[in-house]
MIDOSE-1310 file (N, C-alpha, C; in nm, 2 decimals, decimal comma, always signed):
residues 294
mrnq	+0,08/-0,12/+0,00/+0,00/+0,00/+0,00/+0,09/+0,13/+0,00; +0,19/+0,12/+0,08/+0,28/+0,24/+0,09/+0,35/+0,27/-0,05; +0,39/+0,16/-0,11/+0,45/+0,17/-0,24/+0,35/+0,23/-0,34; +0,23/+0,18/-0,34/+0,13/+0,24/-0,43/+0,10/+0,38/-0,40
ntvs	+0,09/+0,42/-0,27/+0,07/+0,56/-0,24/+0,19/+0,65/-0,29; +0,31/+0,59/-0,27/+0,43/+0,67/-0,31/+0,43/+0,69/-0,46; +0,39/+0,58/-0,54/+0,39/+0,59/-0,68/+0,28/+0,69/-0,73; +0,16/+0,69/-0,67/+0,05/+0,78/-0,70/+0,09/+0,92/-0,67
rrqr	+0,17/+0,95/-0,56/+0,21/+1,08/-0,53/+0,31/+1,13/-0,63; +0,40/+1,04/-0,67/+0,50/+1,08/-0,78/+0,43/+1,11/-0,91; +0,33/+1,04/-0,94/+0,25/+1,06/-1,06/+0,19/+1,20/-1,06; +0,13/+1,23/-0,94/+0,06/+1,36/-0,93/+0,16/+1,47/-0,94
viqr	+0,28/+1,45/-0,88/+0,39/+1,56/-0,89/+0,43/+1,58/-1,03; +0,45/+1,46/-1,10/+0,49/+1,47/-1,24/+0,39/+1,54/-1,33; +0,26/+1,51/-1,30/+0,15/+1,58/-1,37/+0,15/+1,73/-1,35; +0,17/+1,76/-1,22/+0,17/+1,91/-1,19/+0,29/+1,98/-1,26
mcla	+0,40/+1,91/-1,26/+0,52/+1,97/-1,33/+0,50/+1,98/-1,48; +0,43/+1,89/-1,54/+0,40/+1,90/-1,68/+0,30/+2,01/-1,71; +0,21/+2,03/-1,61/+0,11/+2,14/-1,63/+0,17/+2,28/-1,60; +0,28/+2,28/-1,53/+0,33/+2,41/-1,49/+0,36/+2,51/-1,60
pysv	+0,42/+2,47/-1,71/+0,44/+2,57/-1,82/+0,31/+2,62/-1,88; +0,21/+2,54/-1,89/+0,08/+2,59/-1,94/+0,02/+2,68/-1,84; +0,03/+2,65/-1,71/-0,03/+2,74/-1,61/+0,04/+2,87/-1,61; +0,17/+2,88/-1,63/+0,24/+3,01/-1,63/+0,20/+3,08/-1,76
waal	+0,19/+3,01/-1,87/+0,15/+3,08/-1,99/+0,01/+3,13/-1,98; -0,08/+3,05/-1,92/-0,22/+3,10/-1,91/-0,23/+3,22/-1,81; -0,15/+3,22/-1,71/-0,15/+3,33/-1,61/-0,10/+3,46/-1,68; +0,00/+3,45/-1,76/+0,06/+3,57/-1,82/-0,02/+3,62/-1,93
fivv	-0,07/+3,54/-2,01/-0,14/+3,58/-2,14/-0,29/+3,57/-2,14; -0,35/+3,52/-2,03/-0,49/+3,52/-2,03/-0,54/+3,59/-1,90; -0,50/+3,54/-1,78/-0,55/+3,60/-1,66/-0,51/+3,74/-1,64; -0,38/+3,77/-1,66/-0,32/+3,91/-1,64/-0,39/+4,01/-1,73
pllf	-0,40/+3,98/-1,86/-0,47/+4,08/-1,95/-0,61/+4,10/-1,91; -0,68/+4,00/-1,87/-0,82/+4,01/-1,83/-0,83/+4,10/-1,71; -0,74/+4,09/-1,61/-0,74/+4,17/-1,50/-0,71/+4,32/-1,53; -0,62/+4,34/-1,63/-0,60/+4,48/-1,67/-0,72/+4,54/-1,74
vayy	-0,79/+4,45/-1,82/-0,92/+4,50/-1,88/-1,02/+4,54/-1,78; -1,03/+4,46/-1,67/-1,13/+4,49/-1,57/-1,09/+4,61/-1,49; -0,96/+4,63/-1,47/-0,91/+4,74/-1,39/-0,93/+4,87/-1,47; -0,91/+4,87/-1,60/-0,93/+4,99/-1,68/-1,08/+5,02/-1,69
aftd	-1,16/+4,91/-1,70/-1,31/+4,93/-1,71/-1,37/+5,00/-1,59; -1,32/+4,98/-1,47/-1,38/+5,03/-1,35/-1,29/+5,15/-1,30; -1,22/+5,22/-1,38/-1,14/+5,34/-1,34/-1,16/+5,44/-1,44; -1,14/+5,57/-1,40/-1,14/+5,68/-1,50/-1,00/+5,72/-1,54
nnfn	-0,99/+5,83/-1,61/-0,86/+5,87/-1,66/-0,76/+5,89/-1,56; -0,80/+5,92/-1,43/-0,71/+5,94/-1,32/-0,69/+5,81/-1,24; -0,75/+5,70/-1,29/-0,74/+5,57/-1,23/-0,81/+5,57/-1,09; -0,92/+5,65/-1,08/-1,01/+5,64/-0,97/-1,12/+5,55/-1,00
ftfn	-1,17/+5,47/-0,90/-1,27/+5,37/-0,92/-1,40/+5,44/-0,95; -1,47/+5,39/-1,06/-1,60/+5,44/-1,11/-1,67/+5,34/-1,18; -1,81/+5,36/-1,18/-1,90/+5,28/-1,26/-1,94/+5,35/-1,39; -1,89/+5,47/-1,41/-1,94/+5,55/-1,52/-1,92/+5,49/-1,66
nitr	-1,81/+5,42/-1,67/-1,78/+5,35/-1,80/-1,88/+5,24/-1,83; -1,92/+5,17/-1,73/-2,01/+5,06/-1,74/-2,15/+5,12/-1,77; -2,19/+5,22/-1,69/-2,33/+5,27/-1,71/-2,34/+5,35/-1,85; -2,23/+5,40/-1,89/-2,23/+5,47/-2,02/-2,27/+5,38/-2,14
ffta	-2,22/+5,25/-2,13/-2,25/+5,15/-2,23/-2,40/+5,14/-2,24; -2,48/+5,14/-2,13/-2,62/+5,11/-2,13/-2,70/+5,23/-2,15; -2,65/+5,35/-2,12/-2,73/+5,47/-2,12/-2,70/+5,57/-2,23; -2,58/+5,56/-2,30/-2,55/+5,65/-2,40/-2,65/+5,65/-2,52
tssv	-2,69/+5,76/-2,56/-2,79/+5,77/-2,67/-2,74/+5,85/-2,79; -2,80/+5,83/-2,90/-2,77/+5,91/-3,02/-2,89/+5,91/-3,11; -2,89/+6,00/-3,21/-3,00/+6,02/-3,30/-2,97/+5,95/-3,43; -3,07/+5,87/-3,48/-3,06/+5,80/-3,60/-3,18/+5,83/-3,69
adea	-3,16/+5,83/-3,82/-3,27/+5,85/-3,91/-3,30/+5,72/-3,99; -3,43/+5,68/-3,99/-3,47/+5,56/-4,07/-3,48/+5,59/-4,21; -3,53/+5,49/-4,29/-3,54/+5,51/-4,44/-3,64/+5,62/-4,47; -3,74/+5,64/-4,39/-3,84/+5,75/-4,42/-3,79/+5,89/-4,38
gvtr	-3,67/+5,89/-4,32/-3,62/+6,02/-4,28/-3,66/+6,07/-4,14; -3,73/+5,98/-4,06/-3,77/+6,01/-3,93/-3,66/+5,99/-3,83; -3,63/+6,08/-3,75/-3,52/+6,08/-3,65/-3,57/+6,03/-3,52; -3,50/+5,94/-3,46/-3,54/+5,89/-3,32/-3,41/+5,86/-3,24
evrt	-3,43/+5,87/-3,11/-3,33/+5,85/-3,01/-3,31/+5,70/-2,98; -3,19/+5,65/-2,98/-3,16/+5,51/-2,96/-3,05/+5,50/-2,86; -3,05/+5,38/-2,79/-2,93/+5,35/-2,70/-2,82/+5,30/-2,79; -2,72/+5,39/-2,80/-2,62/+5,37/-2,91/-2,55/+5,23/-2,90
ylli	-2,49/+5,20/-2,79/-2,41/+5,08/-2,78/-2,49/+4,96/-2,76; -2,61/+4,97/-2,71/-2,70/+4,85/-2,70/-2,75/+4,82/-2,84; -2,77/+4,92/-2,93/-2,81/+4,90/-3,06/-2,70/+4,83/-3,14; -2,58/+4,88/-3,12/-2,46/+4,82/-3,19/-2,45/+4,67/-3,15
fmrs	-2,46/+4,65/-3,02/-2,45/+4,51/-2,97/-2,55/+4,42/-3,02; -2,68/+4,47/-3,03/-2,79/+4,38/-3,08/-2,77/+4,36/-3,23; -2,71/+4,45/-3,30/-2,68/+4,43/-3,44/-2,57/+4,33/-3,46; -2,47/+4,33/-3,37/-2,36/+4,24/-3,38/-2,41/+4,10/-3,34
lkla	-2,50/+4,09/-3,24/-2,55/+3,96/-3,20/-2,64/+3,90/-3,31; -2,72/+3,99/-3,38/-2,81/+3,94/-3,48/-2,72/+3,87/-3,60; -2,62/+3,95/-3,64/-2,54/+3,89/-3,75/-2,46/+3,77/-3,71; -2,41/+3,77/-3,58/-2,34/+3,65/-3,53/-2,43/+3,53/-3,52
vist	-2,55/+3,55/-3,48/-2,65/+3,44/-3,47/-2,68/+3,38/-3,61; -2,70/+3,48/-3,71/-2,73/+3,43/-3,85/-2,61/+3,36/-3,90; -2,49/+3,41/-3,88/-2,37/+3,34/-3,93/-2,35/+3,21/-3,87; -2,38/+3,20/-3,74/-2,36/+3,07/-3,67/-2,46/+2,97/-3,72
ficl	-2,59/+3,01/-3,74/-2,69/+2,92/-3,79/-2,66/+2,87/-3,93; -2,61/+2,96/-4,02/-2,57/+2,92/-4,15/-2,45/+2,82/-4,14; -2,36/+2,84/-4,06/-2,24/+2,75/-4,04/-2,29/+2,62/-3,99; -2,39/+2,62/-3,90/-2,44/+2,49/-3,85/-2,52/+2,42/-3,95
lmgy	-2,60/+2,49/-4,03/-2,68/+2,43/-4,13/-2,60/+2,36/-4,24; -2,49/+2,42/-4,28/-2,40/+2,36/-4,38/-2,30/+2,27/-4,32; -2,25/+2,30/-4,20/-2,14/+2,22/-4,14/-2,18/+2,09/-4,08; -2,31/+2,08/-4,03/-2,35/+1,95/-3,97/-2,36/+1,84/-4,08
paay	-2,42/+1,86/-4,19/-2,42/+1,75/-4,29/-2,28/+1,73/-4,35; -2,20/+1,83/-4,36/-2,07/+1,82/-4,41/-1,98/+1,73/-4,31; -2,00/+1,76/-4,19/-1,92/+1,68/-4,09/-1,97/+1,53/-4,09; -2,10/+1,51/-4,11/-2,15/+1,37/-4,11/-2,10/+1,30/-4,23
iisk	-2,10/+1,36/-4,35/-2,05/+1,30/-4,47/-1,90/+1,27/-4,45; -1,82/+1,36/-4,40/-1,68/+1,33/-4,38/-1,66/+1,22/-4,28; -1,73/+1,21/-4,17/-1,71/+1,11/-4,07/-1,75/+0,97/-4,13; -1,83/+0,96/-4,23/-1,87/+0,83/-4,29/-1,78/+0,79/-4,40
asar	-1,69/+0,88/-4,44/-1,60/+0,84/-4,55/-1,48/+0,76/-4,50; -1,40/+0,70/-4,60/-1,29/+0,62/-4,56/-1,18/+0,71/-4,50; -1,08/+0,65/-4,43/-0,98/+0,72/-4,36/-0,90/+0,81/-4,45; -0,87/+0,77/-4,57/-0,80/+0,85/-4,67/-0,88/+0,97/-4,71
vqsi	-1,01/+0,94/-4,75/-1,09/+1,05/-4,79/-1,12/+1,15/-4,68; -1,13/+1,10/-4,56/-1,14/+1,19/-4,44/-1,02/+1,29/-4,43; -0,90/+1,23/-4,45/-0,78/+1,32/-4,44/-0,78/+1,42/-4,55; -0,82/+1,38/-4,67/-0,82/+1,48/-4,78/-0,92/+1,59/-4,76
litl	-1,04/+1,55/-4,71/-1,15/+1,65/-4,69/-1,12/+1,74/-4,58; -1,06/+1,69/-4,47/-1,02/+1,78/-4,36/-0,91/+1,87/-4,40; -0,82/+1,82/-4,48/-0,71/+1,91/-4,53/-0,77/+2,02/-4,62; -0,87/+1,99/-4,70/-0,93/+2,09/-4,79/-1,00/+2,20/-4,70
imip	-1,06/+2,15/-4,59/-1,13/+2,25/-4,50/-1,03/+2,34/-4,43; -0,92/+2,28/-4,40/-0,82/+2,35/-4,32/-0,73/+2,45/-4,40; -0,72/+2,42/-4,53/-0,64/+2,50/-4,62/-0,66/+2,65/-4,61; -0,79/+2,70/-4,61/-0,81/+2,84/-4,60/-0,76/+2,90/-4,47
mwmn	-0,76/+2,82/-4,36/-0,71/+2,86/-4,23/-0,56/+2,88/-4,23; -0,49/+2,82/-4,33/-0,35/+2,84/-4,33/-0,31/+2,98/-4,39; -0,41/+3,05/-4,45/-0,39/+3,18/-4,50/-0,42/+3,28/-4,39; -0,36/+3,40/-4,40/-0,38/+3,50/-4,31/-0,53/+3,55/-4,31
flir	-0,58/+3,58/-4,20/-0,72/+3,62/-4,18/-0,75/+3,75/-4,27; -0,65/+3,84/-4,27/-0,67/+3,96/-4,35/-0,67/+3,93/-4,50; -0,59/+3,84/-4,54/-0,59/+3,80/-4,69/-0,72/+3,74/-4,73; -0,78/+3,66/-4,64/-0,91/+3,60/-4,68/-1,02/+3,70/-4,69
tyaw	-1,01/+3,80/-4,59/-1,12/+3,90/-4,60/-1,10/+3,99/-4,72; -0,98/+4,03/-4,75/-0,95/+4,11/-4,87/-1,00/+4,04/-5,00; -0,98/+3,90/-5,00/-1,03/+3,83/-5,12/-1,18/+3,84/-5,14; -1,25/+3,83/-5,03/-1,40/+3,85/-5,04/-1,44/+3,99/-5,07
mtil	-1,36/+4,09/-5,02/-1,38/+4,23/-5,05/-1,37/+4,25/-5,20; -1,27/+4,19/-5,26/-1,24/+4,20/-5,40/-1,35/+4,14/-5,48; -1,40/+4,02/-5,44/-1,50/+3,95/-5,51/-1,63/+4,02/-5,51; -1,67/+4,08/-5,39/-1,80/+4,13/-5,38/-1,82/+4,28/-5,41
qdtg	-1,71/+4,35/-5,42/-1,72/+4,49/-5,44/-1,68/+4,54/-5,58; -1,55/+4,57/-5,59/-1,51/+4,64/-5,71/-1,46/+4,56/-5,83; -1,39/+4,45/-5,80/-1,34/+4,37/-5,91/-1,37/+4,22/-5,88; -1,32/+4,14/-5,97/-1,34/+3,99/-5,95/-1,44/+3,93/-6,05
ifns	-1,45/+3,80/-6,04/-1,53/+3,72/-6,13/-1,68/+3,76/-6,12; -1,73/+3,76/-5,99/-1,87/+3,79/-5,97/-1,91/+3,93/-6,02; -1,82/+4,02/-6,00/-1,84/+4,16/-6,05/-1,85/+4,16/-6,20; -1,76/+4,09/-6,27/-1,75/+4,09/-6,41/-1,88/+4,02/-6,47
migl	-1,93/+3,92/-6,40/-2,05/+3,85/-6,45/-2,17/+3,94/-6,46; -2,18/+4,03/-6,36/-2,30/+4,12/-6,36/-2,27/+4,26/-6,39; -2,15/+4,29/-6,43/-2,11/+4,43/-6,46/-2,18/+4,48/-6,58; -2,23/+4,40/-6,67/-2,30/+4,44/-6,79/-2,43/+4,52/-6,75
iglk	-2,48/+4,50/-6,64/-2,61/+4,57/-6,60/-2,58/+4,69/-6,51; -2,45/+4,72/-6,49/-2,41/+4,84/-6,42/-2,42/+4,83/-6,27; -2,43/+4,71/-6,21/-2,44/+4,69/-6,07/-2,32/+4,62/-6,01; -2,29/+4,65/-5,88/-2,19/+4,57/-5,81/-2,25/+4,47/-5,72
pihi	-2,19/+4,36/-5,69/-2,25/+4,26/-5,61/-2,29/+4,31/-5,48; -2,22/+4,41/-5,42/-2,25/+4,46/-5,29/-2,38/+4,53/-5,29; -2,42/+4,58/-5,41/-2,55/+4,65/-5,42/-2,67/+4,55/-5,43; -2,64/+4,43/-5,47/-2,74/+4,33/-5,48/-2,77/+4,26/-5,35
igte	-2,66/+4,21/-5,29/-2,68/+4,13/-5,17/-2,69/+4,21/-5,04; -2,65/+4,34/-5,05/-2,66/+4,42/-4,93/-2,53/+4,41/-4,84; -2,51/+4,52/-4,76/-2,39/+4,52/-4,68/-2,40/+4,42/-4,57; -2,51/+4,40/-4,51/-2,53/+4,30/-4,40/-2,50/+4,16/-4,45
savv	-2,55/+4,13/-4,57/-2,52/+4,00/-4,63/-2,38/+3,98/-4,66; -2,31/+4,08/-4,70/-2,17/+4,07/-4,73/-2,09/+4,04/-4,61; -2,12/+4,11/-4,50/-2,06/+4,08/-4,37/-2,08/+3,94/-4,32; -2,21/+3,89/-4,34/-2,24/+3,76/-4,30/-2,16/+3,66/-4,38
igmv	-2,15/+3,68/-4,51/-2,07/+3,59/-4,60/-1,92/+3,58/-4,55; -1,87/+3,70/-4,51/-1,73/+3,70/-4,46/-1,72/+3,62/-4,33; -1,81/+3,64/-4,24/-1,81/+3,56/-4,12/-1,82/+3,41/-4,14; -1,91/+3,37/-4,22/-1,93/+3,23/-4,25/-1,81/+3,17/-4,31
ydyf	-1,75/+3,24/-4,41/-1,63/+3,19/-4,47/-1,51/+3,17/-4,38; -1,49/+3,27/-4,29/-1,38/+3,27/-4,20/-1,39/+3,18/-4,09; -1,52/+3,15/-4,04/-1,54/+3,07/-3,92/-1,60/+2,94/-3,95; -1,63/+2,91/-4,07/-1,70/+2,78/-4,11/-1,62/+2,66/-4,06
pymi	-1,49/+2,65/-4,07/-1,41/+2,54/-4,03/-1,43/+2,51/-3,88; -1,45/+2,62/-3,80/-1,46/+2,60/-3,65/-1,59/+2,53/-3,62; -1,69/+2,53/-3,71/-1,81/+2,46/-3,69/-1,80/+2,31/-3,73; -1,73/+2,29/-3,84/-1,72/+2,15/-3,89/-1,63/+2,06/-3,80
lpiy	-1,52/+2,11/-3,76/-1,42/+2,03/-3,69/-1,47/+1,97/-3,56; -1,53/+2,05/-3,47/-1,58/+1,99/-3,34/-1,69/+1,88/-3,37; -1,78/+1,91/-3,46/-1,89/+1,81/-3,49/-1,83/+1,69/-3,55; -1,73/+1,70/-3,64/-1,67/+1,59/-3,71/-1,60/+1,50/-3,60
svma	-1,53/+1,57/-3,51/-1,45/+1,49/-3,41/-1,54/+1,40/-3,32; -1,66/+1,45/-3,30/-1,76/+1,37/-3,22/-1,82/+1,26/-3,30; -1,86/+1,30/-3,42/-1,92/+1,19/-3,51/-1,83/+1,08/-3,55; -1,70/+1,12/-3,57/-1,60/+1,01/-3,60/-1,58/+0,91/-3,50
kmde	-1,61/+0,95/-3,37/-1,60/+0,85/-3,26/-1,73/+0,78/-3,22; -1,84/+0,81/-3,30/-1,97/+0,76/-3,26/-1,97/+0,61/-3,29; -2,03/+0,53/-3,20/-2,04/+0,39/-3,21/-2,14/+0,35/-3,31; -2,10/+0,28/-3,42/-2,19/+0,24/-3,52/-2,30/+0,14/-3,48
klie	-2,26/+0,07/-3,37/-2,36/-0,03/-3,32/-2,49/+0,03/-3,27; -2,48/+0,16/-3,22/-2,60/+0,23/-3,18/-2,69/+0,26/-3,29; -2,63/+0,30/-3,41/-2,71/+0,33/-3,52/-2,77/+0,20/-3,58; -2,69/+0,09/-3,58/-2,75/-0,04/-3,63/-2,86/-0,09/-3,54
aard	-2,85/-0,07/-3,41/-2,95/-0,11/-3,31/-3,08/-0,03/-3,34; -3,07/+0,10/-3,36/-3,18/+0,19/-3,39/-3,25/+0,14/-3,52; -3,18/+0,10/-3,62/-3,24/+0,06/-3,74/-3,31/-0,08/-3,72; -3,25/-0,16/-3,64/-3,31/-0,29/-3,61/-3,44/-0,28/-3,53
lgcd	-3,45/-0,17/-3,46/-3,57/-0,15/-3,38/-3,68/-0,07/-3,46; -3,65/-0,05/-3,58/-3,76/+0,01/-3,67/-3,74/+0,15/-3,71; -3,63/+0,22/-3,67/-3,62/+0,36/-3,70/-3,58/+0,37/-3,85; -3,64/+0,47/-3,92/-3,60/+0,50/-4,05/-3,48/+0,60/-4,05
gfgv	-3,44/+0,65/-4,16/-3,32/+0,74/-4,16/-3,34/+0,86/-4,08; -3,46/+0,92/-4,09/-3,48/+1,04/-4,01/-3,49/+1,01/-3,86; -3,55/+0,90/-3,83/-3,56/+0,86/-3,69/-3,42/+0,83/-3,63; -3,33/+0,77/-3,70/-3,19/+0,75/-3,66/-3,12/+0,88/-3,63
lrrv	-3,14/+0,97/-3,72/-3,08/+1,11/-3,71/-3,14/+1,18/-3,58; -3,27/+1,17/-3,57/-3,33/+1,25/-3,46/-3,31/+1,18/-3,32; -3,31/+1,05/-3,31/-3,30/+0,98/-3,19/-3,16/+0,94/-3,14; -3,07/+0,92/-3,24/-2,94/+0,87/-3,21/-2,83/+0,97/-3,24
iwpl	-2,82/+1,00/-3,37/-2,70/+1,08/-3,42/-2,70/+1,22/-3,36; -2,82/+1,29/-3,37/-2,83/+1,43/-3,32/-2,80/+1,44/-3,17; -2,86/+1,36/-3,08/-2,83/+1,37/-2,94/-2,68/+1,34/-2,91; -2,62/+1,24/-2,98/-2,48/+1,20/-2,95/-2,39/+1,31/-3,00
slpg	-2,43/+1,39/-3,10/-2,34/+1,49/-3,16/-2,35/+1,62/-3,09; -2,44/+1,64/-3,00/-2,47/+1,77/-2,94/-2,34/+1,83/-2,87; -2,26/+1,75/-2,80/-2,14/+1,82/-2,75/-2,05/+1,89/-2,86; -2,04/+1,83/-2,97/-1,97/+1,89/-3,08/-2,05/+2,01/-3,14
vfsg	-2,18/+2,00/-3,14/-2,26/+2,11/-3,19/-2,24/+2,23/-3,10; -2,25/+2,21/-2,97/-2,24/+2,32/-2,87/-2,10/+2,38/-2,88; -2,00/+2,30/-2,90/-1,86/+2,35/-2,91/-1,85/+2,43/-3,04; -1,90/+2,38/-3,15/-1,90/+2,46/-3,28/-1,97/+2,59/-3,27
itmv	-2,09/+2,59/-3,21/-2,17/+2,71/-3,19/-2,08/+2,82/-3,11; -2,02/+2,77/-3,01/-1,94/+2,86/-2,92/-1,82/+2,92/-3,00; -1,76/+2,83/-3,08/-1,64/+2,87/-3,15/-1,67/+2,96/-3,27; -1,79/+2,96/-3,32/-1,83/+3,05/-3,42/-1,89/+3,18/-3,37
lvps	-1,98/+3,16/-3,27/-2,05/+3,28/-3,22/-1,96/+3,38/-3,15; -1,87/+3,33/-3,07/-1,78/+3,43/-3,00/-1,70/+3,52/-3,09; -1,62/+3,47/-3,19/-1,55/+3,56/-3,27/-1,64/+3,64/-3,37; -1,76/+3,58/-3,40/-1,85/+3,66/-3,49/-1,90/+3,78/-3,42
istf	-1,93/+3,78/-3,30/-1,98/+3,89/-3,22/-1,87/+4,00/-3,21; -1,75/+3,96/-3,18/-1,65/+4,06/-3,15/-1,56/+4,10/-3,27; -1,59/+4,05/-3,39/-1,51/+4,08/-3,51/-1,53/+4,23/-3,54; -1,43/+4,29/-3,61/-1,44/+4,43/-3,65/-1,38/+4,44/-3,79
yisq	-1,28/+4,36/-3,83/-1,21/+4,38/-3,96/-1,31/+4,34/-4,07; -1,38/+4,24/-4,05/-1,48/+4,20/-4,16/-1,58/+4,30/-4,18; -1,63/+4,36/-4,08/-1,74/+4,47/-4,10/-1,68/+4,59/-4,16; -1,55/+4,62/-4,13/-1,49/+4,74/-4,19/-1,46/+4,72/-4,34
klgn	-1,42/+4,61/-4,38/-1,38/+4,59/-4,52/-1,50/+4,55/-4,61; -1,58/+4,46/-4,56/-1,70/+4,42/-4,64/-1,82/+4,51/-4,62; -1,82/+4,59/-4,51/-1,92/+4,69/-4,49/-1,90/+4,82/-4,54; -1,79/+4,84/-4,62/-1,76/+4,97/-4,68/-1,73/+5,08/-4,57
gkfy	-1,69/+5,03/-4,45/-1,66/+5,13/-4,35/-1,78/+5,20/-4,29; -1,90/+5,16/-4,33/-2,02/+5,22/-4,28/-2,10/+5,13/-4,19; -2,05/+5,01/-4,17/-2,13/+4,91/-4,09/-2,06/+4,89/-3,96; -2,12/+4,94/-3,85/-2,06/+4,95/-3,72/-2,11/+4,83/-3,63
ligd	-2,01/+4,75/-3,59/-2,04/+4,64/-3,49/-1,97/+4,67/-3,36; -1,99/+4,58/-3,26/-1,94/+4,61/-3,13/-1,79/+4,61/-3,13; -1,73/+4,52/-3,21/-1,58/+4,52/-3,23/-1,53/+4,65/-3,28; -1,60/+4,71/-3,38/-1,56/+4,84/-3,43/-1,57/+4,95/-3,32
aieg	-1,67/+4,94/-3,23/-1,69/+5,03/-3,12/-1,57/+5,03/-3,03; -1,52/+4,91/-3,00/-1,41/+4,89/-2,91/-1,28/+4,95/-2,98; -1,26/+4,91/-3,11/-1,14/+4,97/-3,18/-1,15/+5,12/-3,19; -1,27/+5,17/-3,22/-1,28/+5,32/-3,23/-1,25/+5,39/-3,10
qyva	-1,29/+5,34/-2,99/-1,26/+5,40/-2,86/-1,11/+5,39/-2,83; -1,05/+5,28/-2,87/-0,91/+5,26/-2,85/-0,83/+5,35/-2,93; -0,86/+5,37/-3,06/-0,79/+5,46/-3,15/-0,81/+5,60/-3,10; -0,92/+5,64/-3,04/-0,95/+5,77/-2,99/-0,88/+5,79/-2,85
nnlh	-0,81/+5,69/-2,80/-0,74/+5,70/-2,68/-0,84/+5,70/-2,56; -0,96/+5,65/-2,58/-1,05/+5,63/-2,47/-1,04/+5,49/-2,41; -0,92/+5,47/-2,35/-0,89/+5,33/-2,32/-0,98/+5,27/-2,21; -1,03/+5,36/-2,12/-1,11/+5,31/-2,01/-1,25/+5,27/-2,06
faaa	-1,31/+5,35/-2,15/-1,44/+5,31/-2,20/-1,43/+5,19/-2,30; -1,32/+5,18/-2,37/-1,30/+5,07/-2,46/-1,28/+4,94/-2,38; -1,21/+4,95/-2,26/-1,20/+4,84/-2,18/-1,34/+4,80/-2,12; -1,42/+4,90/-2,09/-1,55/+4,87/-2,03/-1,64/+4,79/-2,13
iafi	-1,64/+4,84/-2,26/-1,71/+4,76/-2,36/-1,66/+4,62/-2,37; -1,53/+4,61/-2,38/-1,47/+4,47/-2,39/-1,51/+4,39/-2,27; -1,51/+4,45/-2,15/-1,54/+4,37/-2,03/-1,69/+4,33/-2,03; -1,78/+4,41/-2,07/-1,92/+4,38/-2,07/-1,94/+4,26/-2,18
lmvi	-1,88/+4,28/-2,29/-1,89/+4,18/-2,40/-1,83/+4,04/-2,35; -1,72/+4,05/-2,27/-1,66/+3,93/-2,22/-1,75/+3,86/-2,12; -1,81/+3,94/-2,03/-1,91/+3,88/-1,94/-2,02/+3,81/-2,01; -2,08/+3,88/-2,11/-2,19/+3,82/-2,18/-2,15/+3,69/-2,25
llac	-2,04/+3,69/-2,31/-1,99/+3,57/-2,39/-1,96/+3,46/-2,29; -1,90/+3,49/-2,18/-1,87/+3,38/-2,08/-2,00/+3,32/-2,02; -2,10/+3,41/-2,01/-2,23/+3,36/-1,96/-2,30/+3,27/-2,07; -2,29/+3,31/-2,19/-2,34/+3,22/-2,30/-2,26/+3,09/-2,31
maif	-2,13/+3,09/-2,29/-2,05/+2,97/-2,29/-2,09/+2,88/-2,18; -2,11/+2,94/-2,06/-2,15/+2,86/-1,94/-2,29/+2,79/-1,97; -2,38/+2,87/-2,03/-2,51/+2,81/-2,06/-2,50/+2,69/-2,16; -2,42/+2,71/-2,26/-2,40/+2,60/-2,36/-2,33/+2,48/-2,29
qraa	-2,23/+2,51/-2,21/-2,16/+2,40/-2,15/-2,26/+2,32/-2,05; -2,34/+2,39/-1,98/-2,43/+2,33/-1,89/-2,54/+2,25/-1,97; -2,58/+2,30/-2,08/-2,68/+2,23/-2,16/-2,61/+2,10/-2,22; -2,48/+2,11/-2,26/-2,41/+2,00/-2,31/-2,39/+1,89/-2,20
nkra	-2,36/+1,93/-2,08/-2,34/+1,84/-1,97/-2,47/+1,77/-1,94; -2,58/+1,84/-1,94/-2,71/+1,78/-1,91/-2,75/+1,67/-2,02; -2,72/+1,70/-2,15/-2,75/+1,61/-2,25/-2,66/+1,49/-2,24; -2,53/+1,51/-2,20/-2,44/+1,40/-2,18/-2,48/+1,31/-2,07
av	-2,54/+1,37/-1,96/-2,58/+1,29/-1,84/-2,70/+1,21/-1,88; -2,79/+1,26/-1,97/-2,91/+1,18/-2,01/-2,86/+1,06/-2,10
């Protein structure tokens, strides 16, 4: 017994030593920056404690004119956040709608075909994020194949699909792999005997999908939703380039305040966004754990 206890203690010590580099890295590059963001969010320019930055996010107003020319007062940053959330949810839904069947098809292919398809999905991620966004900006706006095809009628693609749609296309293209990979990793490990048992018990194709495949793949679905939704809400470069610089999202608000040297308010917006995203991730994780327990 003593020898077993000694061995288990040594194993725990070795495990802690192996985790030490990651713990230091996480503390320096995750915890410490978040503490700085929180510190700036709750202080003014003289570094005195205040809630003004937080309340400003919820109370700041501005005047906007609708298509009919009617001017109305709106909560500025709440409106920007809701717009960001709307586009992020749309982008995430499109990624899920396309990514789920794609992940299923890949998981059912042979090992060689799986490697090829995963590589093809990963190839765009090897390119710089800015280059990928510039590519779509070229396709949808001034030049490119799509523009040449409809140039005869004197329109640009951006005029046809709209600015919001262009931003959504950019989000879907940039974050689509983050939806496929988690779902694929879960489906690839799925026990085929469960599917065979469901068919033996009388389930048709849709019944197998609804009763077996979908519930078992939910952890991957929740992970994919989180990995797409979080960067989609906070993005700013996509909206700047594909939105002609006129489409303002919450990421643009943070960058604009930072460029204007309003560091404390920029930190407050980032802090509120971080809290909201962490709450969403916690809800998703709890839902995934409940489904796994069932």
